[in-house]
N, C-alpha and C positions, 0 to 999 in steps of 0.2 A: 194444610194444617196438620200438625203431628197427631198421631193416634193417642187415645186416652192412656194407653200403656204401651210398654215395649215388650216384645215377645220374640225370643229366639232360643230354641232348644239346643244349646251348646253343652257338650259334656264339661263337667267341672275338671279343672286340672288337679294335679297332685298338690298337697299343701306347699305353700311357698317356702323357699330356702330359708332356713333358720340360722344361717351362718352369721347374720348381723346381730343376733342376740348374744348377750353375755352369758357366761356359764350360770346355769340355774335360773335365768330370766324366763318368765312366762309371757306369752302373748295374751293380753287381757282385753276385754270388751265391756263397755257399759251398754246394757240393753235397757233402754228407757221404756218403762211399761206402766208408769204411775198415772197416766192420763185417765180422766173420768169416762171417756168414751160417750159423751153426751150426744154426739151425732149418730151414734149407733143404738140409741135406745129405741125400743125396750130390750134389745138383745143384751145390753150390758147392765140391766137392772140387777141381775143376780149372778152374772158371769163377767169376770174382768175381760177387757178387750183382748188382752194377750192370750187368753185361753179360748177365744172363739174358734171353732173348727173351720178349716178350709178342706173341704172334701174329706171330713172325718178326722183330720189331724189339727190340733190346736196350733195357732200361730207361734206360740212359744216353742213347741216341739219342732216346727219347721226351722226356726232360727237356731235352736241348739244343734240340730243336725247340720245346718250349713256352717256354723261356727266350727264344729268338729271336723268337717270335711276340709276346711280351709286353714287348719293349723292353729286355731285359737284354743287356749288351754283353760282359761278361767273367765267367768262371766259374772258381773254384778248387775242384779236386777232390782230396780226400785219399784215400790208399790205404794199405793195410797189406800184404796178400798179393795176389799177381797184379798188382802195379803195372805191370809191363811189358805185360801184356795190355790194360790200360786205355790206356796210351800208344799202343800199336799201333792200337787202335780209333779213338782221336781223330785220329791221323795219317791214317788211311784214310777218315775220315768228317768232313771239315771242312764246316762249315755257315755260316761267317762269324763265329762267336763266337770271342773270344780265350779260350783255355783254358790253365790252369796246373795241373799235377799236383804234389802235395806228398806225398812218402812219409813214413810214420810207422813206423819200425822198432819202436817201442813205442807202442801205442795211447794217444792223449792224451785220449780221450773227446770227446763232441760240443762241449762248452764249451772244453775244452783246445785243440782244433784252432782254434777261433775266436780264442782268446787268443794262441796261438803265431803267428798270421798277422794280428794287428791292424794292423800297418804297411801291409798290402795295402789296407785300407779306411780308413786314417788320414785321408784327405782327403775322404771321402764323407759326404754328409749323412745317408744311411741305406744299408742293404744287406740282402740276402736271406740267409736260412739255410734250406736245403732238405735233407730226408732223402731220399737217393736211392732208398730202397726203397718210396717212396710212389708210387702210380700214380694220376694224376688228369688231368682236363681243366679244372682250376680256372682261372678268369679272373684271372690275376695282376695285370692292369691295374686291374681293379676293386678288388682287395685293396689295391693301392698307393694308389689314390684314397682309400679308407677310412682308411688309415694317415696320410695327409697331412692329412685333416680332423681326426683325433683327437689326433695329436701325442703319443702315449705313447712311453715308452722302447722299447716293442715292440708289434707287432700279431701275434697268433697266429691262424693258420688253425684253425677249429674245425669239428667234425662230430659227429654223435650216433652212439654205439656201443651195442651190446647188452651188452657185457662190460666195464664201466668199471674193474673191478679190475685189468685188464691194461694200462691206459693212463694217460697224464697227464691228470687231470681238473680242470676249472676251474669255479668258481662265479662266475657273471656277473650283474651287475645289469641293469636295464632300459636303461641307456645303453651297454652293452657293456663296461663296466669289469670287469676280472677281479679279483675281491675275494679269491679264494683259489685256489691251484694246488697239487695234490698228485699226485705220481707214484705210480701203482699203489696207490691207497688201499685200506685194508682195509674201510672203510665209505664208499663213494663218495657224495658229496653230490649228484651229478648224472650224466647220461650224456653230457655235453658234453666231448669229448676234444680234445686238441691233435693237429692233423693232420700235424705234421711239416713245416710250412711257416710261416715267420715273417719279419717285417721288423723291423729294429732300428736304433737309432742308437748312437753311440759310448758313451753312458751305460751300455750293456749291459756293457761291460768292467769297470766298477766293481763289478758284482755277481758276477763270476766269481772263485771262490777260486783261490789260487795253487798248491794241491796238484794233483797229477796221478795218475790221470786225473780229469777234472772233467766232470760230466754236466749238460746243460741241464735236464733234467726233475727230477733229484734235487737239484742243487746251486745252480741259478741262478734258474729261473722262480719257485719259491716265494718267493724274496727280493723279487721284483718285483711281488708282489700289490699292487693299488691304483695301479700305475704303467704297466699295459699293458692292451690292449684285445683283445677276441675278434672275429674276422671270420668269420661263418658261411659255409662253402663249400657252395653249393647243387649244384655239379656233381658228376660222378662222382669218387669218391675211395676208394681201397682200399690198405691196408697189405699189401704182398705179402711180408712177412717170414717167412711159414710156407709149407710145402708145400701145405697146404689152400687158403690164399689165392692162392698162385701158380697152382694149377690152376683156381681160380675165375676168375682174371683172363683165362685163355685162353678162357673161355666168354663173359664179359660185357664185356670191354674194348671200348668203342665207337669208340675212335680219335678223331681231331680232325675236326670237321665242316668 
């Protein structure tokens, strides 16, 4: 059975080649951070999940560092509760990235947030979608290179998990094409799970239902089977959405080399 997390201290590469970008085009990322963090209570009663520290550094800070290392220019962060705390953190911890915070008085769901802000990426050839409660040293540059070679509607970061019934699970052929995607399946076909990191192009919007809230795992990704690819992430990756995993991260987070 696969380990609970993947762990490999590999040096991050230089930012990916930007030759495919049009003049003046930015590389943008949705950093989805509006979740209530109910599985992390009482830690999230007064602190948003994205600001919980991992060995003294908030998850948000780790993600902004990784985005900058890998050539992302601009990040949109959605919030629901504790939005002011996120704004204050970003104001006090500028690292050169352009950041935009969008409040959701009513949660839109992961896909709903993307749809509501589609104009923000309307002129982009592709964009990132990142779940902020994922802790990783993934080489985003290599993942982008994979996406550009395969040219699917989306590329999903993938990793192996021991408990596939709790995840979005994909069935992948030998070429990396995702033939089937099921969120939290009762009878999982594999242990290969969506890592909460993806790259997509504008055709993603055609698959998002107009009802709200709309969820990527339940409502969108199953519709794109046969049109998206899986990129296996060999580096450290851990979903810190539970107290158990959060405590584990304090022990085994390697940081960036």
